[in-house]
C-alpha positions as CSV (number, residue, x, y, z in Angstrom):
1,F,-7.0,17.2,9.8
2,T,-8.3,15.2,7.0
3,A,-8.5,11.4,7.1
4,I,-6.7,10.9,3.8
5,S,-3.4,12.5,3.0
6,G,-3.0,14.9,0.1
7,V,-1.0,12.2,-1.7
8,G,-3.9,9.8,-1.3
9,Y,-6.3,12.3,-2.9
10,V,-3.9,12.8,-5.8
11,L,-3.6,9.1,-6.3
12,I,-7.3,8.6,-6.3
13,G,-7.7,11.4,-8.8
14,V,-5.1,9.8,-11.1
15,T,-6.8,6.4,-11.0
16,A,-10.2,8.1,-11.6
17,V,-8.8,9.8,-14.8
18,V,-7.4,6.5,-16.0
19,A,-10.7,4.7,-15.2
20,A,-12.6,7.4,-17.1
21,W,-10.4,6.9,-20.1
22,L,-10.8,3.1,-19.9
23,A,-14.5,3.3,-19.4
24,S,-14.9,5.5,-22.5
25,L,-13.4,2.6,-24.6
26,Q,-15.9,0.0,-23.4
27,P,-18.4,-1.3,-26.0
28,T,-21.3,-2.0,-23.6
29,P,-22.8,-0.3,-20.5
30,E,-22.0,-3.4,-18.5
31,R,-18.3,-3.2,-19.2
32,W,-18.4,0.5,-18.6
33,L,-19.9,-0.1,-15.2
34,G,-17.3,-2.9,-14.6
35,V,-14.5,-0.4,-15.1
36,W,-16.0,1.9,-12.5
37,M,-16.6,-0.9,-10.0
38,V,-12.9,-1.8,-10.2
39,E,-12.1,1.8,-9.7
40,L,-14.3,1.9,-6.7
41,V,-12.3,-0.9,-5.1
42,V,-8.9,0.6,-6.1
43,A,-9.9,4.0,-4.7
44,G,-11.1,2.4,-1.5
45,V,-7.8,0.5,-1.0
46,I,-5.9,3.7,-1.6
47,A,-8.0,5.6,0.8
48,V,-7.7,3.1,3.6
49,G,-4.0,2.5,3.0
50,M,-3.2,6.2,3.0
51,S,-5.3,6.8,6.0
52,A,-3.5,4.0,7.9
53,R,-0.2,5.4,6.8
54,K,-1.1,8.9,7.9
55,A,-2.5,7.7,11.3
56,H,0.7,5.7,11.9
57,A,2.9,8.6,11.1
58,Q,1.0,10.8,13.6
59,G,1.0,8.1,16.2
60,E,-2.8,7.7,16.1
61,R,-5.0,4.6,15.7
62,M,-7.3,3.9,12.9
63,R,-10.1,3.1,15.2
64,S,-11.4,5.1,18.1
65,Y,-13.4,3.6,20.9
66,A,-14.4,6.9,22.4
């Protein structure tokens, strides 16, 4: 069992490729970093969303109080 579905990993990979392309076009290091910070948030949202979707589909909870 992995926390993120395979589809989630693929989506994160696709957004990373797009971010790499966009970052390569930036004229300053600050803007390059800005692109990657946005990608960090996007990838995090995808990871949490796909994890929640997978947990729900398997009848599990996102949190464990064990």
